[in-house]
N, C-alpha and C positions, 0 to 999 in steps of 0.2 A: 930937689927932684919931685915934679910935680907928678900924681896920680891922674889917671884917665881910665875913671872904671867902665867897665863894657855897657854900662847901664847909662851913659851920658850920653846919649844921643843927641845931635842938634840936627835941626832943618837943613837940608841939603845946600839950600842958598846962601847958609853962611861957611861952607865948606871952602878952604884951601885953593885956590886955583894956580898954586907954583909947582906942582908938578911931585909933589908929596902922595905916598902912597895913604893911603885911608882904609878905613873899612865903612861898607856901605848898606843899606837896605833897597833893593829895587823893589819897584812900584809893583810890579807883576807877578812878583816872587816875594812876598813880604816874610816867608818863615826860611829864606836862605840869606847870606852875607854873601857881599862881594868885595873883592881887594879892587881898589882902582884909583886912579888919579886922573887928574884934569891934566888934559893936553892942550898948552896953547898952540901947538904948530895944527890942530885941528878946530880951534874954536870955531874958524872960518866954514867948517864943511858942514855945521850943524850938528856933528856927533861929537864934542868935546871930552867926556868919560872915556877913559881906555881901561879895561877890565885887564887884570894881570896875566890870565890865560889865554887871551886872545888878542890879534890885532883889530880887532871890529871897533868902534865905536858906538857910544851911547848918547843918545840929545841930553840937553841939559834938564830936563824933566824926568828922564828914566829914573832916578832914584829918589828917594824921600829924606832920608834921613844918614848921616855918619855921625864915626866917633874916630877918633885916633888911636892907633896902635897904643897898647899900653909900652909903659917904660920895662927896659931890659930888667934882670935881676943883675946884682953884682956878682960878679964871680963866686964860685961857691955857693951862692942862694940860689939856684935855678929849681933844687928839687928834681933834679934827674936821678934818674936809677942807672947803673952800669950799664954803658954801651948805648942806651936811648938816645935817638936824633929825632930833632924834629925841628920844624920849620924853617928858619933861613939856615940852620946849622946843617941839614940835611940837602943845601940848595935846591930845595923846592920854593915856588912861589905860587901862592894863595890865589885863587880865584871865587867862584862861587861855592859856598860851603854849607853844608846843611844837615 
């Protein structure tokens, strides 16, 4: 299993363009994070970055850096407390967070 700490930020020009969700830093709001993916179907319209919480697309240079999601914990190692739900388990998709 390869670990990617949240400090492993990479230049957005090296971000995957295969449709997988990643965490990114927006150029105009650098203190917040966005869950985004490259949408090949929108590459021709000039706004190929798709944010998880909206249908709005962003230009290729709207984000400066990205990092992959961390690996999921093995079953029984998540550190969850009884009854707590979080992230994908609760059916949520992330957008800009801060």
